[in-house]
Z-matrix of the N, CA and C atoms (Angstrom, degrees):
N
C 1 1.471
C 2 1.522 1 109.23
N 3 1.314 2 115.35 1 128.23
C 4 1.459 3 121.21 2 178.54
C 5 1.523 4 109.73 3 -72.10
N 6 1.326 5 115.38 4 152.30
C 7 1.457 6 120.44 5 178.02
C 8 1.522 7 108.79 6 -108.09
N 9 1.318 8 115.00 7 111.63
C 10 1.462 9 120.47 8 178.77
C 11 1.526 10 111.05 9 -111.50
N 12 1.339 11 116.30 10 23.30
C 13 1.462 12 121.75 11 178.05
C 14 1.523 13 109.63 12 -51.77
N 15 1.311 14 116.42 13 135.24
C 16 1.466 15 123.99 14 178.78
C 17 1.527 16 114.39 15 69.26
N 18 1.332 17 117.80 16 9.16
C 19 1.461 18 120.86 17 174.45
C 20 1.518 19 108.87 18 -90.92
N 21 1.313 20 116.49 19 135.89
C 22 1.461 21 122.62 20 176.71
C 23 1.524 22 108.00 21 -107.15
N 24 1.316 23 115.42 22 118.39
C 25 1.457 24 121.54 23 -176.73
C 26 1.527 25 109.40 24 -113.46
N 27 1.332 26 116.42 25 132.15
C 28 1.460 27 121.67 26 176.06
C 29 1.524 28 109.18 27 -97.65
N 30 1.323 29 116.00 28 135.63
C 31 1.460 30 121.47 29 167.36
C 32 1.523 31 105.21 30 -112.15
N 33 1.328 32 115.92 31 112.57
C 34 1.463 33 121.35 32 -178.47
C 35 1.521 34 108.87 33 -93.03
N 36 1.336 35 116.21 34 123.97
C 37 1.456 36 119.06 35 -177.72
C 38 1.515 37 111.99 36 -151.13
N 39 1.297 38 113.95 37 160.22
C 40 1.452 39 124.59 38 173.68
C 41 1.518 40 106.74 39 -119.17
N 42 1.305 41 117.83 40 179.64
C 43 1.459 42 120.46 41 170.92
C 44 1.522 43 109.13 42 -62.75
N 45 1.329 44 116.07 43 147.96
C 46 1.452 45 120.59 44 176.05
C 47 1.507 46 115.00 45 90.49
N 48 1.344 47 118.15 46 17.90
C 49 1.459 48 120.35 47 174.26
C 50 1.528 49 108.72 48 -73.42
N 51 1.327 50 116.25 49 154.26
C 52 1.466 51 121.29 50 175.59
C 53 1.534 52 106.96 51 -74.21
N 54 1.325 53 116.58 52 118.36
C 55 1.466 54 122.30 53 -171.38
C 56 1.531 55 113.92 54 -45.71
N 57 1.321 56 117.36 55 -55.86
C 58 1.459 57 121.01 56 -174.30
C 59 1.531 58 112.11 57 -68.57
N 60 1.337 59 117.86 58 -22.54
C 61 1.459 60 120.42 59 179.26
C 62 1.523 61 112.68 60 -77.22
N 63 1.306 62 117.40 61 -9.49
C 64 1.462 63 122.49 62 170.91
C 65 1.530 64 109.65 63 -104.25
N 66 1.330 65 116.94 64 -48.58
C 67 1.473 66 119.58 65 -173.22
C 68 1.528 67 112.80 66 -68.04
N 69 1.317 68 118.08 67 -38.65
C 70 1.462 69 120.63 68 -177.58
C 71 1.536 70 112.37 69 -68.48
N 72 1.349 71 119.43 70 -50.99
C 73 1.475 72 118.46 71 175.79
C 74 1.533 73 112.29 72 -61.42
N 75 1.335 74 117.08 73 -37.62
C 76 1.471 75 120.50 74 179.41
C 77 1.529 76 109.92 75 -60.24
N 78 1.318 77 117.24 76 -46.29
C 79 1.471 78 121.06 77 179.22
C 80 1.525 79 111.29 78 -63.39
N 81 1.336 80 117.21 79 -42.31
C 82 1.466 81 120.76 80 179.82
C 83 1.526 82 111.08 81 -63.19
N 84 1.320 83 116.85 82 -42.61
C 85 1.465 84 120.71 83 179.52
C 86 1.520 85 111.59 84 -66.68
N 87 1.323 86 117.03 85 -42.54
C 88 1.468 87 120.43 86 178.46
C 89 1.521 88 111.07 87 -65.50
N 90 1.330 89 116.74 88 -37.84
C 91 1.470 90 120.31 89 177.53
C 92 1.531 91 110.66 90 -62.55
N 93 1.343 92 116.28 91 -32.43
C 94 1.466 93 121.12 92 178.26
C 95 1.530 94 111.96 93 -81.74
N 96 1.346 95 117.30 94 0.13
C 97 1.460 96 121.20 95 174.83
C 98 1.520 97 115.85 96 101.55
N 99 1.324 98 118.06 97 0.47
C 100 1.470 99 120.64 98 -177.81
C 101 1.526 100 111.93 99 -75.87
N 102 1.313 101 115.05 100 152.75
C 103 1.463 102 122.53 101 168.85
C 104 1.523 103 105.62 102 -92.32
N 105 1.331 104 117.51 103 120.52
C 106 1.456 105 121.31 104 -175.28
C 107 1.523 106 109.65 105 -112.59
N 108 1.331 107 115.66 106 131.12
C 109 1.454 108 122.16 107 -176.87
C 110 1.523 109 110.10 108 -122.35
N 111 1.323 110 116.56 109 131.39
C 112 1.455 111 121.63 110 174.80
C 113 1.528 112 107.29 111 -86.29
N 114 1.327 113 115.59 112 119.58
C 115 1.461 114 123.44 113 179.60
C 116 1.530 115 106.44 114 -112.02
N 117 1.326 116 116.85 115 135.72
C 118 1.458 117 119.79 116 -176.33
C 119 1.524 118 112.31 117 -156.50
N 120 1.324 119 116.64 118 154.25
C 121 1.462 120 120.21 119 168.89
C 122 1.533 121 111.48 120 -70.78
N 123 1.325 122 116.68 121 -13.26
C 124 1.463 123 121.53 122 176.50
C 125 1.530 124 109.31 123 -86.90
N 126 1.299 125 116.20 124 154.90
C 127 1.471 126 120.80 125 175.10
C 128 1.518 127 108.39 126 -110.09
N 129 1.320 128 116.41 127 144.69
C 130 1.461 129 121.21 128 175.78
C 131 1.507 130 113.89 129 88.70
N 132 1.331 131 116.96 130 -74.11
C 133 1.462 132 120.95 131 -178.36
C 134 1.530 133 110.48 132 -142.85
N 135 1.330 134 114.42 133 160.54
C 136 1.464 135 122.00 134 168.45
C 137 1.521 136 107.15 135 -125.91
N 138 1.328 137 116.13 136 146.53
C 139 1.460 138 121.88 137 -176.37
C 140 1.519 139 111.15 138 -105.40
N 141 1.330 140 114.52 139 137.02
C 142 1.463 141 122.14 140 -179.16
C 143 1.517 142 111.44 141 -94.46
N 144 1.320 143 114.10 142 166.60
C 145 1.455 144 121.58 143 171.94
C 146 1.526 145 107.84 144 -123.12
N 147 1.327 146 115.23 145 146.37
C 148 1.461 147 122.02 146 177.00
C 149 1.520 148 106.72 147 -145.54
N 150 1.328 149 117.24 148 123.64
C 151 1.466 150 122.17 149 -179.30
C 152 1.531 151 111.13 150 54.08
N 153 1.324 152 116.59 151 43.70
C 154 1.472 153 124.27 152 176.76
C 155 1.529 154 113.78 153 66.86
N 156 1.322 155 117.32 154 17.11
C 157 1.470 156 122.12 155 176.73
C 158 1.521 157 109.19 156 -125.77
N 159 1.326 158 116.15 157 150.09
C 160 1.465 159 119.96 158 174.84
C 161 1.522 160 108.08 159 -64.26
N 162 1.334 161 116.75 160 142.11
C 163 1.466 162 120.09 161 -178.43
C 164 1.523 163 110.68 162 -131.43
N 165 1.304 164 118.04 163 -117.62
C 166 1.468 165 121.72 164 -172.17
C 167 1.525 166 112.25 165 -75.90
N 168 1.323 167 114.77 166 163.19
C 169 1.458 168 122.25 167 171.04
C 170 1.519 169 107.49 168 -113.43
N 171 1.321 170 115.87 169 139.68
C 172 1.463 171 122.10 170 -177.91
C 173 1.524 172 108.11 171 -120.60
N 174 1.345 173 116.99 172 132.33
C 175 1.467 174 119.28 173 178.75
C 176 1.529 175 112.09 174 -66.24
N 177 1.322 176 115.60 175 139.19
C 178 1.467 177 122.10 176 175.68
C 179 1.522 178 107.41 177 -87.75
N 180 1.322 179 115.99 178 128.22
C 181 1.469 180 120.65 179 179.35
C 182 1.523 181 112.33 180 -87.29
N 183 1.336 182 116.32 181 -31.80
C 184 1.459 183 119.78 182 -175.49
C 185 1.531 184 109.51 183 -148.40
N 186 1.316 185 115.24 184 127.48
C 187 1.466 186 119.68 185 174.71
C 188 1.531 187 107.85 186 -71.57
N 189 1.319 188 116.72 187 145.50
C 190 1.465 189 121.74 188 -177.49
C 191 1.528 190 112.15 189 -54.12
N 192 1.321 191 117.95 190 -33.04
C 193 1.472 192 120.59 191 -179.32
C 194 1.525 193 112.18 192 -68.59
N 195 1.332 194 117.18 193 -18.87
C 196 1.470 195 122.15 194 -179.41
C 197 1.530 196 112.17 195 -104.22
N 198 1.318 197 117.19 196 -3.65
C 199 1.469 198 121.16 197 -176.07
C 200 1.520 199 110.47 198 -87.15
N 201 1.321 200 115.58 199 135.99
C 202 1.458 201 122.16 200 -179.87
C 203 1.526 202 108.25 201 -125.75
N 204 1.306 203 117.19 202 127.09
C 205 1.463 204 122.15 203 -179.99
C 206 1.522 205 111.05 204 -52.70
N 207 1.338 206 117.23 205 -35.37
C 208 1.465 207 120.79 206 -178.21
C 209 1.527 208 113.14 207 -64.09
N 210 1.322 209 117.81 208 -17.35
C 211 1.467 210 121.75 209 179.87
C 212 1.526 211 112.87 210 -85.85
N 213 1.335 212 117.23 211 -3.81
C 214 1.461 213 120.99 212 -174.39
C 215 1.524 214 111.52 213 -127.77
N 216 1.335 215 114.46 214 151.73
C 217 1.463 216 121.23 215 179.07
C 218 1.519 217 112.75 216 -95.54
N 219 1.332 218 117.39 217 -22.40
C 220 1.466 219 121.55 218 -177.24
C 221 1.523 220 109.17 219 -161.91
N 222 1.345 221 115.11 220 168.18
C 223 1.462 222 122.46 221 -176.53
C 224 1.520 223 110.02 222 -132.88
N 225 1.338 224 116.45 223 139.40
C 226 1.464 225 122.81 224 173.07
C 227 1.526 226 108.40 225 -120.41
N 228 1.344 227 115.59 226 135.24
C 229 1.464 228 122.50 227 177.29
C 230 1.526 229 108.76 228 -119.15
N 231 1.338 230 117.47 229 101.57
C 232 1.462 231 119.11 230 177.11
C 233 1.522 232 110.02 231 -71.33
N 234 1.323 233 115.38 232 163.75
C 235 1.454 234 120.44 233 179.95
C 236 1.515 235 112.44 234 -92.97
N 237 1.309 236 114.38 235 -142.67
C 238 1.449 237 121.55 236 -169.57
C 239 1.517 238 106.57 237 103.68
N 240 1.304 239 117.45 238 153.82
C 241 1.461 240 119.99 239 -176.42
C 242 1.530 241 111.36 240 -76.50
N 243 1.334 242 117.55 241 -44.23
C 244 1.470 243 120.78 242 -175.19
C 245 1.521 244 113.04 243 -76.72
N 246 1.314 245 117.40 244 -40.37
C 247 1.457 246 122.94 245 -173.81
C 248 1.531 247 113.38 246 -53.55
N 249 1.347 248 119.86 247 -61.51
C 250 1.464 249 118.64 248 -177.67
C 251 1.522 250 113.33 249 -65.37
N 252 1.330 251 116.21 250 -30.39
C 253 1.461 252 119.69 251 179.36
C 254 1.531 253 110.43 252 -63.58
N 255 1.326 254 116.92 253 -38.15
C 256 1.468 255 120.52 254 177.37
C 257 1.528 256 111.23 255 -74.74
N 258 1.332 257 117.21 256 -41.20
C 259 1.466 258 120.12 257 -179.08
C 260 1.521 259 111.44 258 -60.94
N 261 1.326 260 116.80 259 -39.61
C 262 1.462 261 119.06 260 -174.60
C 263 1.521 262 112.35 261 -69.37
N 264 1.316 263 118.01 262 -13.92
C 265 1.468 264 122.02 263 176.23
C 266 1.525 265 112.68 264 -94.28
N 267 1.331 266 116.95 265 -1.09
C 268 1.458 267 122.07 266 -176.46
C 269 1.531 268 109.47 267 -105.07
N 270 1.322 269 117.09 268 110.67
C 271 1.472 270 121.13 269 -176.39
C 272 1.529 271 112.34 270 -58.41
N 273 1.332 272 117.51 271 -40.67
C 274 1.473 273 119.35 272 179.30
C 275 1.525 274 110.91 273 -62.66
N 276 1.324 275 117.45 274 -39.99
C 277 1.469 276 120.91 275 179.24
C 278 1.526 277 110.55 276 -65.46
N 279 1.324 278 116.83 277 -44.62
C 280 1.467 279 120.49 278 179.96
C 281 1.530 280 110.40 279 -64.82
N 282 1.312 281 117.89 280 -41.85
C 283 1.476 282 120.82 281 176.95
C 284 1.524 283 111.01 282 -62.79
N 285 1.339 284 117.11 283 -38.46
C 286 1.459 285 121.81 284 178.20
C 287 1.536 286 109.54 285 -62.00
N 288 1.321 287 116.72 286 -46.35
C 289 1.470 288 120.98 287 178.38
C 290 1.527 289 110.09 288 -60.85
N 291 1.323 290 117.79 289 -48.84
C 292 1.469 291 121.91 290 -179.80
C 293 1.525 292 111.07 291 -56.86
N 294 1.327 293 115.76 292 -36.93
C 295 1.460 294 120.40 293 -178.78
C 296 1.523 295 113.53 294 -59.41
N 297 1.325 296 117.08 295 -34.64
C 298 1.468 297 119.90 296 178.30
C 299 1.523 298 110.58 297 -67.67
N 300 1.317 299 117.15 298 -39.41
C 301 1.462 300 120.73 299 178.29
C 302 1.520 301 110.51 300 -68.35
N 303 1.337 302 117.06 301 -42.60
C 304 1.463 303 120.83 302 179.21
C 305 1.518 304 111.79 303 -62.82
N 306 1.343 305 116.85 304 -33.25
C 307 1.466 306 121.38 305 -179.78
C 308 1.531 307 112.51 306 -86.91
N 309 1.334 308 117.64 307 -3.01
C 310 1.463 309 120.59 308 -179.77
C 311 1.514 310 113.22 309 73.06
N 312 1.329 311 117.68 310 25.58
C 313 1.465 312 121.19 311 -178.34
C 314 1.526 313 110.26 312 -94.72
N 315 1.330 314 117.61 313 146.71
C 316 1.460 315 120.24 314 -177.65
C 317 1.531 316 113.04 315 -68.34
N 318 1.339 317 113.60 316 147.40
C 319 1.467 318 122.80 317 -179.33
C 320 1.517 319 107.80 318 -134.41
N 321 1.336 320 116.41 319 139.05
C 322 1.462 321 121.71 320 176.84
C 323 1.522 322 109.09 321 -126.29
N 324 1.346 323 116.69 322 136.64
C 325 1.464 324 121.68 323 179.72
C 326 1.520 325 108.98 324 -140.42
N 327 1.326 326 115.93 325 137.04
C 328 1.458 327 120.63 326 -178.80
C 329 1.527 328 111.00 327 -125.48
N 330 1.334 329 115.03 328 148.13
C 331 1.454 330 123.85 329 172.00
C 332 1.530 331 111.07 330 64.32
N 333 1.337 332 118.67 331 -113.71
C 334 1.463 333 122.68 332 177.12
C 335 1.537 334 111.77 333 -86.47
N 336 1.333 335 118.09 334 -5.36
C 337 1.464 336 122.30 335 -179.15
C 338 1.517 337 114.91 336 -51.62
N 339 1.347 338 118.94 337 -37.09
C 340 1.471 339 119.14 338 179.62
C 341 1.525 340 115.32 339 -62.30
N 342 1.336 341 118.72 340 -12.96
C 343 1.468 342 119.35 341 176.05
C 344 1.521 343 110.90 342 -57.45
N 345 1.319 344 117.00 343 -38.44
C 346 1.467 345 120.54 344 178.47
C 347 1.532 346 110.85 345 -64.75
N 348 1.334 347 116.23 346 -33.13
C 349 1.462 348 120.43 347 179.05
C 350 1.522 349 111.18 348 -67.95
N 351 1.334 350 116.63 349 -33.20
C 352 1.460 351 120.41 350 176.17
C 353 1.524 352 109.24 351 -61.21
N 354 1.334 353 115.93 352 -47.82
C 355 1.466 354 120.16 353 -179.13
C 356 1.521 355 112.31 354 -66.88
N 357 1.324 356 116.87 355 -26.04
C 358 1.464 357 120.98 356 176.70
C 359 1.534 358 111.46 357 -81.98
N 360 1.331 359 116.58 358 -3.25
C 361 1.474 360 122.75 359 177.74
C 362 1.528 361 112.71 360 57.88
N 363 1.349 362 115.81 361 46.53
C 364 1.468 363 119.77 362 -178.47
C 365 1.534 364 112.75 363 -122.87
N 366 1.332 365 118.16 364 13.02
C 367 1.466 366 119.51 365 -176.04
C 368 1.531 367 113.86 366 -100.16
N 369 1.305 368 118.93 367 -17.05
C 370 1.470 369 121.17 368 -176.94
C 371 1.533 370 110.37 369 -56.08
N 372 1.341 371 114.52 370 128.14
C 373 1.465 372 120.10 371 177.46
C 374 1.520 373 114.63 372 81.17
N 375 1.313 374 117.94 373 1.73
C 376 1.475 375 122.11 374 -179.43
C 377 1.528 376 110.72 375 -95.45
N 378 1.317 377 116.38 376 143.64
C 379 1.458 378 121.24 377 168.96
C 380 1.513 379 106.55 378 -90.24
N 381 1.349 380 114.96 379 125.64
C 382 1.469 381 120.84 380 -172.45
C 383 1.512 382 110.50 381 -144.37
N 384 1.333 383 114.84 382 165.70
C 385 1.445 384 121.93 383 168.09
C 386 1.519 385 108.10 384 -132.07
N 387 1.337 386 115.86 385 172.16
C 388 1.461 387 120.77 386 -177.66
C 389 1.518 388 107.83 387 -172.27
N 390 1.323 389 114.98 388 -177.41
C 391 1.451 390 119.85 389 169.75
C 392 1.534 391 106.60 390 -63.08
N 393 1.327 392 118.09 391 137.74
C 394 1.469 393 119.90 392 -173.84
C 395 1.530 394 115.81 393 -54.91
N 396 1.315 395 118.45 394 -28.94
C 397 1.471 396 119.88 395 -176.38
C 398 1.527 397 113.22 396 -68.43
N 399 1.340 398 118.64 397 -15.86
C 400 1.472 399 119.16 398 177.41
C 401 1.529 400 111.95 399 -108.24
N 402 1.335 401 116.20 400 10.17
C 403 1.466 402 121.45 401 177.00
C 404 1.530 403 110.77 402 -51.83
N 405 1.336 404 117.46 403 -52.86
C 406 1.464 405 120.86 404 -177.12
C 407 1.524 406 111.62 405 -62.34
N 408 1.329 407 117.08 406 -37.40
C 409 1.470 408 120.42 407 178.26
C 410 1.526 409 110.32 408 -60.57
N 411 1.336 410 116.64 409 -44.05
C 412 1.470 411 120.57 410 -179.89
C 413 1.528 412 110.83 411 -66.83
N 414 1.318 413 116.73 412 -43.74
C 415 1.470 414 120.28 413 178.65
C 416 1.528 415 110.05 414 -61.34
N 417 1.325 416 117.11 415 -45.35
C 418 1.465 417 120.95 416 179.82
C 419 1.531 418 112.34 417 -64.22
N 420 1.339 419 116.64 418 -24.16
C 421 1.468 420 120.97 419 177.54
C 422 1.529 421 111.81 420 -88.44
N 423 1.352 422 116.56 421 0.98
C 424 1.461 423 119.88 422 174.69
C 425 1.510 424 116.10 423 101.80
N 426 1.332 425 118.06 424 6.90
C 427 1.464 426 120.67 425 178.62
C 428 1.524 427 110.42 426 -83.95
N 429 1.313 428 115.69 427 155.43
C 430 1.457 429 122.90 428 170.62
C 431 1.521 430 105.82 429 -96.68
N 432 1.342 431 117.75 430 102.38
C 433 1.458 432 122.38 431 -174.78
C 434 1.522 433 110.30 432 -86.76
N 435 1.328 434 116.61 433 132.85
C 436 1.463 435 122.49 434 176.05
C 437 1.520 436 109.15 435 -129.46
N 438 1.316 437 116.71 436 152.76
C 439 1.457 438 122.51 437 -179.66
C 440 1.528 439 108.99 438 -98.61
N 441 1.339 440 115.65 439 82.25
C 442 1.468 441 122.29 440 179.90
C 443 1.525 442 108.55 441 -135.14
N 444 1.351 443 117.07 442 155.22
C 445 1.465 444 118.85 443 -175.04
C 446 1.515 445 113.00 444 -67.03
N 447 1.308 446 118.15 445 -32.63
C 448 1.463 447 120.71 446 175.71
C 449 1.525 448 108.39 447 -151.87
N 450 1.336 449 115.97 448 138.19
C 451 1.458 450 122.41 449 -178.44
C 452 1.527 451 107.94 450 -130.58
N 453 1.330 452 116.38 451 136.35
C 454 1.460 453 121.17 452 175.40
C 455 1.528 454 107.92 453 -120.56
N 456 1.316 455 116.20 454 127.86
C 457 1.459 456 122.09 455 177.41
C 458 1.522 457 108.03 456 -137.14
N 459 1.322 458 116.33 457 104.67
C 460 1.473 459 122.98 458 177.25
C 461 1.526 460 112.89 459 48.50
N 462 1.328 461 116.20 460 51.99
C 463 1.462 462 120.03 461 175.88
C 464 1.514 463 114.93 462 86.38
N 465 1.325 464 118.18 463 -1.31
C 466 1.457 465 122.20 464 175.88
C 467 1.522 466 107.99 465 -103.69
N 468 1.336 467 115.82 466 119.44
C 469 1.463 468 122.35 467 -179.83
C 470 1.518 469 108.08 468 -107.69
N 471 1.341 470 117.48 469 126.84
C 472 1.462 471 120.27 470 176.67
C 473 1.526 472 109.57 471 -129.79
N 474 1.331 473 114.80 472 153.37
C 475 1.449 474 121.33 473 -178.85
C 476 1.524 475 109.06 474 -146.67
N 477 1.351 476 117.22 475 162.35
C 478 1.463 477 121.38 476 -169.38
C 479 1.525 478 116.07 477 -86.33
N 480 1.333 479 117.54 478 -45.54
C 481 1.465 480 119.90 479 -169.97
C 482 1.526 481 110.94 480 -165.76
N 483 1.334 482 118.43 481 177.14
C 484 1.459 483 120.59 482 -177.69
C 485 1.530 484 114.87 483 -58.04
N 486 1.335 485 118.08 484 -27.90
C 487 1.468 486 119.78 485 178.29
C 488 1.523 487 111.94 486 -64.31
N 489 1.331 488 116.66 487 -22.42
C 490 1.464 489 121.69 488 -178.49
C 491 1.531 490 112.86 489 -90.81
N 492 1.329 491 117.73 490 2.52
C 493 1.468 492 120.31 491 -175.34
C 494 1.523 493 114.68 492 -56.25
N 495 1.349 494 121.16 493 -40.76
C 496 1.468 495 118.14 494 178.61
C 497 1.534 496 112.60 495 -57.02
N 498 1.334 497 117.08 496 -45.26
C 499 1.470 498 120.61 497 179.25
C 500 1.527 499 110.92 498 -69.80
N 501 1.337 500 116.97 499 -40.79
C 502 1.462 501 122.25 500 178.95
C 503 1.530 502 110.66 501 -60.51
N 504 1.331 503 116.84 502 -49.03
C 505 1.465 504 120.90 503 -178.47
C 506 1.526 505 111.57 504 -62.71
N 507 1.322 506 116.42 505 -42.41
C 508 1.472 507 120.67 506 179.58
C 509 1.528 508 109.44 507 -61.68
N 510 1.327 509 116.22 508 -46.43
C 511 1.464 510 120.31 509 -176.13
C 512 1.527 511 111.22 510 -69.67
N 513 1.331 512 118.28 511 -39.53
C 514 1.464 513 117.81 512 -179.13
C 515 1.525 514 110.92 513 -67.33
N 516 1.331 515 118.05 514 -35.64
C 517 1.466 516 119.36 515 175.79
C 518 1.524 517 110.84 516 -64.98
N 519 1.331 518 118.09 517 -41.31
C 520 1.469 519 121.83 518 178.43
C 521 1.531 520 110.89 519 -62.59
N 522 1.315 521 116.09 520 -51.10
C 523 1.471 522 120.37 521 -176.08
C 524 1.528 523 110.79 522 -67.53
N 525 1.330 524 116.98 523 -41.61
C 526 1.465 525 119.44 524 178.83
C 527 1.521 526 110.47 525 -62.76
N 528 1.313 527 118.45 526 -33.18
C 529 1.476 528 121.77 527 178.31
C 530 1.522 529 111.52 528 -68.24
N 531 1.318 530 117.00 529 -24.21
C 532 1.474 531 121.30 530 178.29
C 533 1.523 532 111.68 531 -74.60
N 534 1.324 533 117.48 532 -11.89
C 535 1.479 534 124.48 533 177.49
C 536 1.512 535 112.29 534 72.39
N 537 1.307 536 116.58 535 -142.27
C 538 1.459 537 122.37 536 -170.16
C 539 1.528 538 111.30 537 -72.69
N 540 1.317 539 115.26 538 136.12
C 541 1.465 540 122.50 539 178.12
C 542 1.520 541 108.68 540 -107.81
N 543 1.305 542 114.80 541 110.60
C 544 1.470 543 119.20 542 -177.78
C 545 1.522 544 112.19 543 -58.36
N 546 1.333 545 117.36 544 -28.59
C 547 1.450 546 120.92 545 -177.22
C 548 1.516 547 113.90 546 -81.04
N 549 1.311 548 118.67 547 1.20
C 550 1.457 549 121.54 548 -175.25
C 551 1.524 550 112.65 549 -68.93
N 552 1.305 551 118.65 550 -23.94
C 553 1.475 552 120.47 551 -174.03
C 554 1.515 553 111.13 552 -55.75
């Protein structure tokens, strides 16, 4: 078990995230000792989706306008169809994502989550995976797309779907424990 004691991890999300793609990594990180904060352009709560239906609501800890990359050690981007599509249209969210890459801090994205990375212009030259429907988007943005359950490239962890969560959670805890990756820029 990795030790993430005293690590502050941001999970950036909008409404419409895939429930288990937020709750499962959050639980794994907290079990490893991390402090996990939900950051969002929404205030109060964000709503999840499960099996194409609205499901749970999760409290927002920090509005995106109050979030500072310097306050966090790593970033997680859950998937879902609506969530990344909304995030990629939000300049503050995209700037927040870019800030982690500029600071060399690890980032993890699952399923449709890498769509936000495309808009942040940080995928060129990276080996990544994702939900198959955004494969072409990643390739067109300059990524080397592979069909694997979890991929790590210079501090960027990507995974395909909820079935890959055990491997994704294990790898994000390992990589986040390694701290800052100089090659992330």
